[in-house]
N, C-alpha and C positions, 0 to 999 in steps of 0.2 A: 496317533491309538494310544490307549495308555500303556505306560511299563511296567507300570506295577500291575497284579492281577488283584483290584480289589474295587470295592463297591464306593462310589465317592454318596456322601448325605441325600444329594438331590435322586439318585438311581434307588436308593434305599426308600427314601418318601415318596417314589413315585409308583411301587411296588416291584421294580423290575427285579428285588432280588427275592421273590415268591416262588413255591414252589408251581409249576405252571395246570396243574389239576386245580388251583383258586380260579387263576385268571380264566378259566373254561366251565367254572361253576357261574362263577360270577356273570358272562356272558349268558349260559342258561338263562338262570333266574330272570339276569334281566329280561330278555324275548319273552318269557314266559308272565312278567307281571309279579315275581316274587321276588325279586331283590329288597322289597321295602318293607317286607317282614322284619314286626320286629325280635330281633333274637337276642337271649340274655346266657352270653358265652361267660365259662369259668376256666381259669389256669389251675390244673392240679397233678400232682403225681399219686402214682401209686405205692408207688416204693422209694428209697434214694440207696444213693450207689452203697456198697461198703456197707450194707447194715450200719448207714448212719443213724442214731435214734435222732439226729434233727438237725435242721440246716439253717444256715443264715441268707433272708433272701435278699438279692441285689441284681443289679440293671434297672430299678422298677426307672430310674431317673431318665435311661435311655426310651424304655418304653413308652413313658408319659408324654416323650417327646413325637415318638410317634403317631399318638394317634393326637395329639392335640390340633385341634381345628377342625376334628371331623364331628361327623355328629352322632357321637357317643357319648354315654354316660361309663366312666371308669372310676371303681374302688378297687381298694388293696391294701394288704396288709402297711405298716410303715417298714420302709427300708430297712434289712437290719434285726428285722426281727428271726429270732428262733424259732423253730417251727417244726411240726412233726408232719409225715406225711397224708397219716390218719389222726382221727380224735379215740381218744377212749373208745370207742364203738368200733372201731374202722372205718368209719365216713371218711372218704378223699376229704381235704385240707382245701377251699381255694385262696389262693394266694393272691388273684386279681380277677376279675370280674367287669365283663365287657357289656352293656346293655345300649340295645339302639338298630336301625336300618342294619341288615343284617349284609348289605351293599357298600354301608360304608364302611367294614372293618374287614370284608371276608378277606383280600388277599394281602391283607399283614399281618395275618398268623405267622407264616414264616418265619417275618424277623423279630415279631411280638417274641415269639417263642426261643429266637435263639438269643435276645438283650438279656433273658433273665435264667437260661439254662446255664450257660459257660458261666456267668457271672457269677451266679449263687454256687456253682462247683468249686470256685475258686474261692468266694467268701468261706465259704464252711470251712475247706481244706485249712485256710488260715487261721478259722477261728480257735479249728482242734488246736491247729501247732501251737496258736496262742495258750488256750488250755494248758496244753503240754508243757510249756514252757513257765509255768509258774508264777508271772511277772517279769522273768527277763527278756531282754530287746529281743525280738525275730524281726530279722530284715530280710525281702522279698526280692532273691536274687532272678527270677527266672525265664526274665523276658525275651534272652537269648533262643529260649526253645521253641520259639512259637515264631508265627508271622510279625513284621515287626508292627505293622498296619495297626494291631490289636493290642499293642505292648500296654498305652495308656489304660487301655480296659481289662486288661491283666491286673496291673499294679492297681487301680485304683480300689478294683474288687480287693485285693489283699491287705488291704489298706481299712477299706470300709471292715473287711472281716476279725480286723485287730494286729495286725503287722506293724511293728511300729517306726520303720522306714521303708521306700522305697527305692531302687536303683534306675526308674525309666525317670531325665532327666524331662521328658515332656511330660508326664505325667503328676510330678513331683513341682511341676510352673504352675499344672492346671488345681491342685489340690493348694498350692501355697505352703509348701513346707521344702524344705533343703533336701535335695536327695541324696542319697544315702548307699557309702561303698567302700572297699578300703582300697587295695589294688594289686592287678594281675602280677602272674610270674615272669612276666612278657617284661617287666620296670627289672626288676634286678637282670634278667637276662642280658637285656640291651645294656645295661651298665656296665655289663661282666661280675661284678660281687656287690652282695649284700649291701655290705655297712654303705656303701657310695651312692648306691639307689635310698638307701631307710634317708639318708641324708639331705640330698636332693630332695626327697620330697618334703622332708621335716623345710626345708627353707625356702623353697617354692609356693607354696599351699598356704592361703591363709588361716589362721590361730582357730577360727572356728570349725576347719576338719578336723576331727581328730586323729590322730598320730596312732593309728593301729598297723603293723607291721603283718605283713607274709610269710610267717618263716617255716619252710619246709620243699623250700625252690631245690638246693642242693644237699645240706646236711641235715644232721639229725635236728631234731624239732626244739629239742633240749637245747640243742649248742646254739642253732638259730634263733631261738627266744632270749637265749641272756645275752650273745651279738648283740640284737635289739635292744636291748634294754641298758646294757651299756653304752650303745653307742646313741641314744638318746637319752638316756638320761629319764628325768621326770617328766618330760614331754613325752614320752611314749605313753598313751592312754590302751593298750591292748594288745595281742598278738594274735593272728586267725590262724588257724590250722586246719589247711584245706589238705591233708595228707591222701595220694590218691589210696583205691583199697588195696591194691598190688602191695603197696608199702606200710602199711597200716597195721597189718597184727592187730591189737585190743586197742582200739581208740580209746577207750577208756582211761587205759592204763597210761597211754601216753602225755593224756590229760593232765591223770595227777604226777606222774614226772613232773612236766613240764612247772606246772601251780608248786610245788614240790622248791624246785631247784630256784623257781625267780622269788619266792618269799624266800629262802634262805641266805637268802641276796638282799635283802630289802627291798625288794621291787614290788611291795604290794600292791599298790596299784595300779598295774598290768594287770588287765582282764585277759580272760583266756575266750577268745570267740571261736566257733567250729563253723564250717561248712563243709556240704557233699553227701548225698545219699541222705539227708535230715527230714524225719517225717516223726509224727508225735509218737509214736511205737520207739523209738530210739531215743527221743529227745529229754527222757525222764533218766536215764540211765547217763547220758553224759552229762547232764546238771549236775547229779549227787556225785558225779567225779570231779565237778570244778567250773566245770563251763558254763561262764556267764554271760552269752549272745550264742544268738543263733543264725546263721544264715543259709535261709531256704531257697532251691529254685527250681530245681523241678518239677517236684513235689505238686510245687504250689502250679504253676502255670498249664500245669498237664493234668489238673485236676480234673476226677469225670464230671460231665455235667448230668445236672440236673433232670431226668427224664422226664417233664412238663409236657402238657397236652392241654390242648382246649378245648373244649366241648359245649356245645350247643346246650342249654340246659332248661328253655323254656322257651316257645315261639308263640308269640301275639297274649302273652297272660298265661298259656298251660303249659304244666310244665311236661318235662316231655326229658329223655335220655336214651342211649345205644345200650348196647349190653356193658354189663360191669359199669357202669356211672350211677351220681345218683341225680336224678333230678330235681327241678325246681330251684325258685332263689333260697338262697342259705346267708348264716350269719355265722362268725367263729366269735367263740371264747373263748377266753383263759381265765383262770384263777390266778389271782394274786399270791394266793397261800402258797399253792402248790405248785403250780404253774402244768397245770392238766388241760387240756385244750376240747373239746368238743364245739363239734357242730350241729347247726340248730337251723330249721326251716325258717324265714325270712319273720313270718307269723307272729312265728310264733314265741310264746312267750320266755322273759330268761329263766333259768331257773339256778337254785345253787349248786356247785359244785358237787357230784356226785361222788367223789373220792374224800373229800373234806371239811364238806359241806360251807365252805368258802365263795363269797360273790366271784361271780363271773360276770369281766367285763369284755362288750364286745370288741372287735379290734378291727375289723375291713373298715376302711375309711374311704371318704368321697372324696376324690381328688380332679376330676374331670366333670361337668354338667354340661351336656349337650358340645364336645370341645372345647369349654371353656374351663384354664386351671381356677380351682377353690383354692387353693394353697400353693407355695411355692414348691418348685422340685424338690426332691430328696438330696439334700447336701452331706457329702460324702463325711464328714466330720460328726456331724450328728448320728447321721448312721452308724458309723466305726462307734460313738461313745452308746449307743443301744445296742448295741453285739457286748461291746467291753460290760457296762451293767450286765448282763442276763446271762453270762459266764458262768457268774458263782453257782446258779440255781442251777445246772445242766452237769452232765459227764462224761466222758468219752464213747461209753458203752451204755447201752441199754438199763438203764433201773429195773432190779426187780421188783414184786409186786411187795408193796408194804416200805420202801427203803424212802426215809426220809429226801427230801430235797432241799 
């Protein structure tokens, strides 16, 4: 009997994690000879959580692994693409399409959506926080808030979204990067005093680990920050403020005071990192106060999922659609000049951008053909670079008509 309530890769690939109605549908279609009808389906969403103007596509690597080897063609936006829910005309944008005998992918709709919905939500939150941080480091600290089985999923999505570092040991190993973290309050408590704990940390860990001291265990943050600086001297790279809300007062004032006292004594090299209830709304004011790095936890790992749906929009070559959806095969175009999106019927010719007159380029790429890979799976570092390259083109809030990008 399994000790943890998680599905194995074999169980996911066998369809055991699907919703029961897909198994029943597959059986009914098979009995009536309709399971081999050619169906073209697309993954779309009608809106994004919290009025986000865009989302960062993530989870494509697992989605492709799920469908590889099955009798289907798969096209998708490249992982890391920033996309709106709908184009300028209100048409839902396909982020992934599946084409083939419906029976070949019927039972995989549930895990396919699961791979995309959660990872895209986390990656989008990460991208938004990264944008708010204005180039300062953002560290993903949120895996403790979720089931450990998905810790690598969460931190990979956070990394793709732009986070500078992740705390999950396993995820960092898979990404080929060093896991990032500072120290817990337990270290100071078990050493009984802060200075002894900081010295032990400095003496025992390799030089590659930055010396960032947690400075709010027992005393005033200013006092502990100065004690850490005097204890470790030039070896101290930074201090982290993780002050609970009940003790915090105005966090911005605490940051300013700590920065002032450190600079007054010549500890200009000591950077101030902050953590605890951070998000894209409060990071800018903390940055303005002097914070130089941000540890973001629950806000990332508990990101709202993107409510993707998979809908059949063509059967045996004929456009179809349920109510509220748009029938037929489509292509997604993006203007490289103004970053506007346009969805067009697949057979329709490309047009100039309706907003700026620039050239619009097709975005959907073929990844699988007959279940065979046509290109390597998405690589997290490339997906991350794609996100970072697009962030200067977007804003945290919807742009007004006529506003430049």
